[in-house]
Every structure is written in structure tokens, then in C-alpha cells.
C-alpha positions in Angstrom: 72.1 -82.0 120.1 72.5 -83.1 123.7 76.1 -81.9 123.8 75.1 -78.5 122.4 72.4 -78.1 125.0 75.0 -79.0 127.8 77.4 -76.4 126.5 74.6 -73.8 126.4 73.7 -74.7 129.9 77.2 -74.4 131.1 77.6 -71.0 129.5 74.6 -69.8 131.6 76.3 -71.2 134.7 79.5 -69.3 133.9 77.5 -66.1 133.5 75.8 -66.6 136.8 79.1 -67.3 138.6 80.8 -64.3 137.1 77.9 -62.1 138.3 78.0 -63.6 141.8 81.8 -63.2 142.1 81.7 -59.6 140.7 79.1 -58.7 143.4 81.2 -60.3 146.1 84.3 -58.3 145.0 82.3 -55.1 145.0 81.0 -55.8 148.5 84.5 -56.3 149.7 85.6 -52.9 148.4 87.5 -54.2 145.3 90.8 -54.4 147.2 92.2 -57.2 145.0 94.1 -60.4 146.1 96.0 -60.2 149.4 99.5 -61.7 149.3 98.5 -64.2 152.0 94.8 -64.7 151.1 93.7 -68.3 150.5 90.1 -67.3 149.8 87.8 -66.4 146.9 84.9 -63.9 146.9 82.3 -64.4 149.6 79.1 -66.2 148.6 75.7 -64.6 148.7 74.5 -66.3 151.9 77.2 -65.8 154.5 74.9 -67.5 157.2 75.3 -70.9 155.6 76.5 -73.6 158.0 80.2 -74.5 157.6 79.4 -78.0 156.3 81.3 -80.0 153.7 77.9 -81.2 152.5 76.5 -77.7 151.9 75.5 -76.9 148.3 72.9 -74.2 149.0 75.0 -71.1 149.7 75.0 -69.6 146.2 72.7 -69.8 143.2 75.8 -70.1 141.0 77.2 -72.9 143.0 73.9 -74.7 142.9 73.7 -74.3 139.1 77.3 -75.5 138.7 76.7 -78.6 140.7 73.6 -79.5 138.7 76.0 -80.1 135.8 76.9 -83.3 137.7 74.3 -85.9 138.5 74.0 -86.3 142.3 74.9 -90.0 142.2 78.2 -89.1 140.4 79.4 -86.8 143.2 81.1 -87.9 146.5 77.9 -87.7 148.5 79.1 -86.9 152.0 76.4 -86.9 154.7 75.7 -83.8 156.8 78.5 -83.1 159.2 78.3 -83.8 163.0 80.5 -82.5 165.8 83.5 -84.8 166.4 83.0 -86.5 169.8 85.8 -85.5 172.2 87.6 -83.9 169.3 90.7 -81.8 169.6 90.4 -78.2 168.2 93.5 -77.2 166.1 94.8 -74.1 164.3 96.8 -73.7 161.1 98.3 -71.1 158.8 98.8 -68.2 161.2 95.6 -69.3 163.0 93.4 -68.5 160.0 92.3 -72.1 159.6 90.6 -73.9 162.5 89.6 -77.6 162.5 89.0 -80.6 164.7 90.5 -84.0 164.7 89.5 -87.1 166.8 91.0 -87.1 170.3 93.4 -89.9 169.7 94.9 -88.5 166.5 98.5 -87.2 166.7 100.2 -84.4 164.9 103.0 -86.1 162.8 104.4 -83.1 160.9 103.9 -79.4 160.8 105.4 -76.0 159.9 103.9 -72.6 158.9 102.3 -73.9 155.7 102.0 -77.7 156.2 100.4 -79.8 158.9 99.6 -83.6 159.1 97.7 -85.7 161.6 97.3 -89.4 161.7 95.1 -92.0 163.6 97.0 -94.3 166.0 97.0 -97.1 163.5 98.1 -94.7 160.7 95.2 -95.8 158.5 93.7 -92.3 158.5 95.5 -89.1 157.9 94.6 -85.5 157.5 97.0 -83.2 155.6 96.6 -79.5 155.1 98.9 -77.4 152.9 99.2 -73.9 151.6 101.3 -73.4 148.5 102.0 -70.3 146.4 100.8 -72.0 143.2 100.8 -70.9 139.6 97.3 -70.6 138.3 95.9 -70.7 134.8 92.2 -70.0 134.4 89.6 -69.9 137.1 87.8 -72.4 139.3 84.9 -72.9 136.9 87.3 -73.7 134.1 89.0 -76.3 136.3 85.7 -77.7 137.5 84.4 -78.1 133.9 87.7 -79.8 132.9 87.5 -82.3 135.8 83.8 -83.3 135.3 84.3 -83.7 131.5 87.7 -85.5 131.5 87.8 -87.2 134.9 84.3 -88.1 136.0 85.7 -90.8 138.3 86.9 -88.0 140.6 83.2 -87.2 141.4 83.9 -83.5 141.6 81.6 -80.9 143.1 81.9 -77.3 144.2 81.9 -77.0 148.0 82.0 -74.2 150.6 84.2 -74.7 153.7 84.2 -72.4 156.7 80.8 -71.0 155.6 81.7 -69.2 152.4 85.1 -70.3 151.0 84.5 -72.0 147.7 86.7 -74.8 146.3 86.6 -78.1 144.4 86.1 -81.3 146.3 87.2 -84.5 144.5 87.5 -88.2 145.2 90.8 -90.1 144.5 91.0 -93.9 144.3 94.0 -95.9 143.1 93.6 -99.7 143.0 97.3 -99.9 142.1 98.4 -98.0 145.2 95.5 -99.2 147.3 94.9 -95.6 148.2 91.8 -93.5 148.8 91.5 -89.8 149.7 89.1 -86.9 149.6 90.7 -83.7 148.4 89.5 -80.1 148.6 91.3 -77.1 147.1 90.6 -73.4 147.3 90.7 -71.1 144.2 91.8 -67.6 145.2 92.3 -65.2 142.3 96.0 -65.0 141.2 98.1 -61.9 141.7 99.8 -60.0 138.9 102.4 -62.8 138.5 99.7 -65.4 138.0 100.3 -67.0 141.5 97.9 -67.6 144.4 98.3 -69.1 147.9 96.2 -72.2 147.5 94.8 -74.1 150.5 94.5 -77.9 150.0 92.9 -80.3 152.5 93.2 -84.1 152.2 91.6 -86.8 154.2 93.3 -90.2 153.5 91.5 -93.5 154.5 91.8 -97.2 153.8 91.3 -98.3 150.2 87.7 -99.4 149.4 86.3 -98.2 152.7 84.6 -95.0 151.9 81.1 -96.1 152.9 82.4 -97.2 156.4 84.1 -93.9 157.0 82.2 -91.2 155.1 80.6 -89.8 158.2 84.0 -89.2 159.8 85.3 -87.6 156.6 82.3 -85.3 156.5 82.7 -84.4 160.2 86.4 -83.4 159.7 85.6 -81.2 156.7 82.5 -79.8 158.5 84.7 -78.7 161.4 86.8 -76.4 159.3 86.6 -72.7 159.9 88.4 -70.1 157.8 89.0 -66.5 158.8 89.0 -63.7 156.3 
């Protein structure tokens, strides 16, 4: 019975999200997916602060996140400005972000950029790939929370209103941790979409010590339409 109720609840969430995205598409003129767009439909509240910890921009996103108990999500604190941070730009200047002053750019091209702390224990990696997509963001979100609860998935808005899935990755074998966010733009007629992914790598087992910095980096991200 509990499983049936959960499925019914999730069906309601899907309906809510479909309505929300449909309204967003109509408001944008129904122009379809641009060849270089890394975004999904705008959320209802475009005045929401660009914080990695924001869950309040859309009723559909709120409802979706209620599928996951709060203690089973990543739980980043509210973002603060990065003290003496260095503003940066990426992907034809459409993505802005800030890194700590002593972090260095270690690799970059038009669709890939990586920064690292002086001791190389912390890294930020951004990438845009023309990825093949099957299904939509809610289908992927449902799959993750049901099959991989250890990833602590939640829907997050970056840059104010660009929705994506935020997950936690931890590998005891590789002694590796990172927080990963991926956008879910609608695919084109060939089933492909330019997907923006943002990773923050940090020392294994040290999330609690560094969660404020992780949140600050995600909170600094701005995305132009």
C-alpha cells in the first residue's frame, strides 16, 4: 500500500512539473531548443536568489524534492560570497562563477574548464557536452532516488532559474568525493542536447568540513539565457 501511495504521489508531481514547464515554454514564445542552449524552461519565480541551496523557486520543484526526505539529500548550507574570490566566465561568457583567489586554472577550452586549489585537493570542473538524451529530468530524478539513494539527489536551480539534478558521489575504493550538478535542456530533433555539468571535487570523507565552500561556489554561478 505504501508503494502504491508513493507512485500516486509521484504521478501528481509529474503532472505539476509538466504544467509548470508548459507555462514556461509558452511564456518564452515556444521557440524550441536552441542549438547552443544549456537551459530548461524558466521557473515560476525568476526573482529567486541564485543559491545552490534554493528549493523554493517552483511548486513543482518543491513537490519533487518532497519525494526525498531532507536528511537523505546533500544538505548544503545557504551560500555566502567567496571572500577575495576571482570572477570567471565560461562557455561563450554565458556561465559566470567565482573561485577562491588562490585557485588556478589548470585546463580550459571552449567547452571545458578546470580549476584547482594550490594543494590540488579541491577542484572545480565545468563541461558542456552535446549529449544524447532519453527521457526527461523527472524520469532521471525518479530513477536516481529509487535506484541510487546513496547519491542524495535533489532538484536544484542554479543561476536563479536553471533547473538540474544535484548529486553526491563518494567512492571508498577511489578515496574520492564530489558534488555533481547537471542541467536538463530539452533534446533537439536528433535526441541530443548541450548539457552543462558542474563538479566540485574535495578530499574523501571531508564533506562536513568543506560544505560551506562547496555551497559558496555553486551559489556564485550565474547563467545567461
